[in-house]
C-alpha positions as CSV (number, residue, x, y, z in Angstrom):
1,M,2.8,-27.4,37.0
2,A,1.9,-26.7,33.3
3,T,4.4,-24.9,31.2
4,F,3.1,-21.5,29.9
5,S,2.9,-20.9,26.2
6,Q,0.8,-18.6,24.0
7,D,-0.2,-18.4,20.4
8,F,-1.9,-15.8,18.1
9,K,-4.4,-16.9,15.4
10,D,-6.7,-15.1,13.1
11,L,-10.4,-15.4,13.8
12,A,-13.1,-14.6,11.2
13,F,-15.6,-11.9,12.4
14,E,-18.6,-14.2,11.9
15,D,-17.0,-16.9,14.1
16,I,-16.6,-14.7,17.3
17,H,-19.5,-16.1,19.2
18,A,-19.2,-19.7,18.0
19,S,-15.5,-19.7,18.9
20,A,-16.3,-18.5,22.5
21,A,-19.0,-21.2,22.9
22,E,-16.6,-23.9,21.7
23,R,-13.9,-22.8,24.1
24,Q,-16.3,-22.7,27.0
25,A,-17.5,-26.2,26.2
26,A,-13.9,-27.5,26.1
27,G,-13.1,-26.0,29.5
28,W,-11.1,-22.9,28.4
29,R,-11.0,-20.0,30.8
30,Y,-11.9,-16.5,29.4
31,V,-9.0,-14.0,30.0
32,Q,-9.8,-10.8,28.2
33,I,-10.7,-9.0,25.1
34,L,-8.0,-6.5,23.9
35,A,-8.7,-3.8,21.3
36,V,-6.0,-2.2,19.1
37,N,-6.7,0.8,16.9
38,T,-5.3,0.4,13.4
39,E,-5.5,2.2,10.0
40,N,-7.9,-0.5,8.8
41,G,-10.2,-0.4,11.9
42,V,-10.0,-2.0,15.3
43,D,-8.4,-5.3,15.9
44,L,-10.1,-7.4,18.6
45,V,-8.0,-10.0,20.4
46,Y,-10.0,-12.7,22.3
47,S,-7.8,-14.5,24.8
48,Y,-8.6,-17.9,26.4
49,M,-6.4,-20.1,28.6
50,L,-6.3,-23.8,29.3
51,N,-3.6,-25.9,31.0
52,G,-1.0,-23.2,30.7
53,V,-1.8,-22.4,27.0
54,L,-2.9,-18.9,26.2
55,D,-4.7,-18.7,22.8
56,N,-5.1,-15.2,21.4
57,L,-7.7,-15.1,18.6
58,V,-7.4,-11.9,16.5
59,V,-10.4,-10.4,14.6
60,R,-8.9,-7.8,12.3
61,G,-10.2,-4.5,11.0
62,V,-13.6,-4.2,12.8
63,T,-15.4,-1.0,12.0
64,A,-18.0,1.1,13.8
65,E,-20.6,0.0,11.1
66,Q,-20.3,-3.7,12.0
67,V,-22.3,-5.3,14.8
68,V,-20.1,-7.3,17.1
69,P,-21.8,-10.2,18.9
70,S,-21.4,-10.2,22.6
71,I,-20.0,-13.3,24.2
72,T,-21.4,-12.5,27.7
73,D,-24.1,-15.3,27.4
74,V,-21.1,-17.7,27.3
75,Y,-18.6,-15.8,29.5
76,L,-20.5,-13.3,31.7
77,E,-17.2,-11.7,32.9
78,A,-16.6,-10.4,29.4
79,F,-19.1,-7.6,30.0
80,V,-16.3,-5.4,31.4
81,C,-14.1,-5.5,28.3
82,E,-17.1,-5.3,26.0
83,N,-18.4,-2.1,27.7
84,E,-14.9,-0.6,27.7
85,I,-14.4,-1.4,24.0
86,H,-17.8,0.1,23.2
87,D,-17.1,3.4,25.0
88,L,-13.4,3.8,24.2
89,Y,-13.3,2.5,20.6
90,G,-16.9,3.3,19.4
91,L,-17.7,-0.3,18.3
92,N,-21.2,-1.5,18.3
93,I,-21.4,-4.6,20.5
94,A,-24.9,-6.2,20.6
95,G,-26.4,-8.3,23.4
96,I,-24.1,-7.4,26.3
97,A,-25.6,-9.1,29.4
98,I,-24.7,-6.1,31.7
99,D,-24.9,-3.2,29.3
100,F,-23.9,0.3,30.6
101,G,-25.3,1.9,27.4
102,G,-22.2,4.0,26.7
103,N,-21.8,5.1,30.3
104,F,-19.2,2.7,31.6
105,Y,-16.8,5.6,31.6
106,Q,-17.6,9.4,31.8
107,L,-15.7,10.6,28.8
108,A,-15.1,14.1,27.5
109,E,-14.7,12.8,23.9
110,K,-16.4,10.0,22.1
111,A,-14.3,6.9,21.3
112,P,-11.1,8.6,22.5
113,M,-8.9,5.6,21.7
114,T,-9.5,6.1,18.0
115,V,-8.4,9.8,18.0
116,I,-5.0,10.4,16.5
117,S,-2.8,13.5,16.7
118,P,-2.3,15.9,13.8
119,A,1.3,14.6,13.6
120,Q,0.1,11.0,13.4
121,L,-2.4,12.0,10.7
122,A,0.2,13.8,8.7
123,A,2.6,10.8,9.0
124,R,-0.1,8.5,7.8
125,E,-1.0,10.7,4.8
126,K,2.7,11.1,3.9
127,A,3.2,7.3,4.0
128,K,0.1,6.8,1.8
129,K,1.4,9.3,-0.8
130,V,4.9,7.9,-0.8
131,A,3.5,4.4,-1.2
132,A,1.3,5.6,-4.1
133,A,4.2,7.3,-5.8
134,K,6.4,4.2,-5.4
135,A,3.6,2.0,-6.8
136,A,3.2,4.3,-9.8
137,K,6.9,4.3,-10.5
138,E,7.1,0.5,-10.2
139,A,4.1,0.1,-12.5
140,A,5.7,2.3,-15.1
141,A,9.0,0.3,-14.9
142,Q,7.1,-2.9,-15.3
143,K,5.2,-1.6,-18.3
144,A,8.5,-0.5,-19.9
145,A,10.0,-3.9,-19.2
146,E,7.1,-5.8,-20.8
147,A,7.1,-3.6,-23.9
148,P,8.0,-5.7,-27.0
149,A,11.5,-5.3,-28.3
150,A,11.8,-3.2,-31.4
151,A,12.5,-5.1,-34.7
152,P,16.1,-4.7,-35.9
153,V,16.5,-1.7,-38.3
154,I,19.0,-3.5,-40.5
155,D,17.8,-6.7,-42.3
156,E,21.2,-8.4,-42.6
157,A,19.7,-11.4,-44.4
158,A,18.3,-9.2,-47.1
159,I,21.6,-7.4,-47.6
160,Q,23.5,-10.6,-47.8
161,A,21.2,-12.0,-50.4
162,K,21.6,-8.8,-52.4
163,I,25.3,-8.6,-52.4
164,A,26.1,-12.3,-52.8
165,G,28.5,-12.7,-55.7
166,L,29.3,-9.0,-56.1
167,D,32.9,-7.8,-56.0
168,P,33.9,-6.2,-52.6
169,E,33.8,-2.6,-53.8
170,K,30.3,-2.9,-55.3
171,A,29.1,-5.0,-52.4
172,A,30.2,-2.2,-50.0
173,K,28.3,0.4,-52.0
174,V,25.1,-1.7,-52.2
175,R,25.3,-2.4,-48.5
176,A,25.7,1.3,-47.6
177,A,22.7,2.2,-49.8
178,M,20.5,-0.6,-48.4
179,E,21.4,0.2,-44.8
180,A,20.6,3.9,-45.4
181,K,17.3,3.0,-47.0
182,M,16.3,0.6,-44.1
183,K,17.2,3.2,-41.5
184,K,15.1,5.8,-43.2
185,A,12.1,3.4,-43.5
186,A,12.4,2.5,-39.8
187,A,12.5,6.1,-38.8
188,E,9.4,6.9,-40.8
189,A,7.6,3.9,-39.5
190,A,8.5,4.6,-35.8
191,P,5.6,5.8,-33.7
192,A,5.6,9.3,-32.4
193,P,7.5,9.6,-29.2
194,A,5.5,9.4,-26.0
195,P,4.8,12.6,-24.2
196,A,7.7,13.5,-21.9
197,A,7.2,12.7,-18.2
198,P,6.0,15.8,-16.3
199,V,8.9,17.9,-15.0
200,I,7.2,18.4,-11.7
201,D,6.7,15.2,-9.6
202,E,3.6,16.3,-7.7
203,A,3.4,13.1,-5.6
204,A,6.9,13.6,-4.3
205,I,6.2,17.2,-3.4
206,E,3.0,16.3,-1.6
207,A,4.7,13.6,0.3
208,K,7.4,16.0,1.4
209,I,5.1,18.9,2.5
210,A,2.5,16.8,4.3
211,G,2.0,18.1,7.8
212,L,4.0,21.3,7.2
213,D,2.4,24.7,8.0
214,P,1.3,26.6,4.8
215,E,4.2,29.1,4.8
216,K,6.9,26.4,5.1
217,A,5.1,24.1,2.7
218,A,5.1,26.9,0.0
219,K,8.9,27.4,0.4
220,V,9.6,23.7,0.2
221,R,7.4,23.3,-2.8
222,A,9.1,26.2,-4.6
223,A,12.5,24.8,-3.9
224,M,11.6,21.3,-5.1
225,E,9.9,22.6,-8.2
226,A,13.0,24.6,-9.1
227,K,15.3,21.6,-8.5
228,M,13.1,19.4,-10.6
229,K,13.0,21.8,-13.5
230,K,16.8,22.3,-13.4
231,A,17.3,18.5,-13.4
232,A,14.9,18.1,-16.4
233,E,16.7,20.8,-18.4
234,A,20.1,19.2,-17.6
235,A,18.8,15.8,-18.8
236,A,17.3,17.4,-22.0
237,N,20.7,19.2,-22.8
238,A,22.6,15.9,-22.2
239,E,20.3,14.1,-24.6
240,G,20.7,16.8,-27.2
241,E,24.5,16.6,-27.0
242,G,24.4,12.9,-27.3
243,E,22.5,13.1,-30.6
């Protein structure tokens, strides 16, 4: 008796029919077509079996706008899964040998397997906003890390050249004067400071209130805005004391 094993491999959309024909010619048995609803569309899993090996070929992110080729001219028995997928997931499958024309099931709602609950929708929207806020923060950090280092304010070589041979007292005075002059020149040449980051992190707030009812969302927003403003004021005061 053959030992059972299985594998999952990606399959290009345009290779669906050719793959089925190749499998049939090589003696593979058709098992099923599985559909899985995802955020990027519907994943179709074509399963074939031979000598205890189950191969699952995954076509990812199929949309309702695409025309999926039927494989019923190769494996007639696939008409059941293809009609189910058409009715339950709303995919356009062309050339089904036994086509029920959308009436394989009597459904109260079109493509019910693609419907998500309000809670699921809110969770997805929150995840997208959190990811966007994280990406923006990482991009800003990367930009800051790649910024060129500022040139040193004090030109030690120039000072050493100026004070060479002077007595210590005079050298100290010349050094102090040159350092003061260099610092002043650097301050005048420095670019204007970049605008301060906004006190209110709108992305964070939106991520937090996603899915909440309007009344609760308003309260959470108010509390978060107050907390952010307080933190910004504390940071500004700390910076002022440091100067």
